[in-house]
N, C-alpha and C positions, 0 to 999 in steps of 0.2 A: 689313167694315169691320172694323179692329181697333180697341182701346178707346181707346187713345192718338188714335185718328183718329175717337172718337166724341166724346170729350170737346174736340177742338178743333173739331169743326163747331158744336158747341152753343156752346162760350164765340164762336164767330167769327159764330153766328148772332146773339147779343144786338148786334152793330154796327147802329147806327141810320140810315138814310141821313137826312141832314136835309133834304132838299128833298122827302122825302116821309112822313117820321115814324113809317115802318115801319121795323122791323126787316130782317137781310141774310136771317133765318131765314124772315121771314112772306114774303118776295119770292123766296121759291128764286132767291139770285144766288150761291150758292154753291153752284159747278158740281163741285167734285171736291177732297178731302182724300185723301195719300197719304203714308205716312213711308215715304222713301226710304232711311233707317237708322234706325238708336237716336239719336229724338231732333231728327232732322230731318226736319220734314216741309214738302210744296206745298201751297198753296191758288189754287185757282182761282176765281176769280168774272168776273162779268157785270155792268157797269151797268147803270143802269136806262136808259141812250141812250147811244148811240154817240159823241155827245158829251159828255157828262156832264161840267159845268165843277169835277168835283171829285174825280174818279176817281183822283187821285194821292192827296189825302186820304182817301180813303177804303181806299185801298191800304195806308196805313200804319196805320189802324184796324184792319184785320184782322189785319197783322202785329204790333202790339200787343196784342192780343184774344188772339193765337194764342198768343204769348211768356207770356201768365200762365198758359197750363195749366204742372201741376208735369210736370217731366221733360223738356221742351221746351228744347233748345239753341240751336236754328236754325232762322226760319221763311222759307221763299221764296213769294213770292206773285207770281201771273200773273194781271194783267186781261187779258181776253179779250172781242173783241166792241169794241173803244173805238177811234177812229181815230189814236190816239197809243199805242197799247196797246206796243208795244216801248220806247219812252220812258219811260212810267209803271213795266215792269217791269225795266229797266235803274238807273234812280232809287231804287227800292225795294229792288234785291238788291244794292246794292252792297254 
């Protein structure tokens, strides 16, 4: 893991799931962080339930958190394991 990927993972790990009150880091919801080109990262996460009603909000929270990291130009967020993951991913990454 690169230094930038580690910084992203740490920042995104602070996002709180309001349904549980726990952070993404505590719940191990971040499955992958990868820098695909300089300043552009992909972040994958799995919501706490395949039917999580706030998965889109969580995806946006992840994106906002990752964008706080210095040197980041673009963040692509992918929700995995959700019944509406395709729609969520399309909306978040427009």
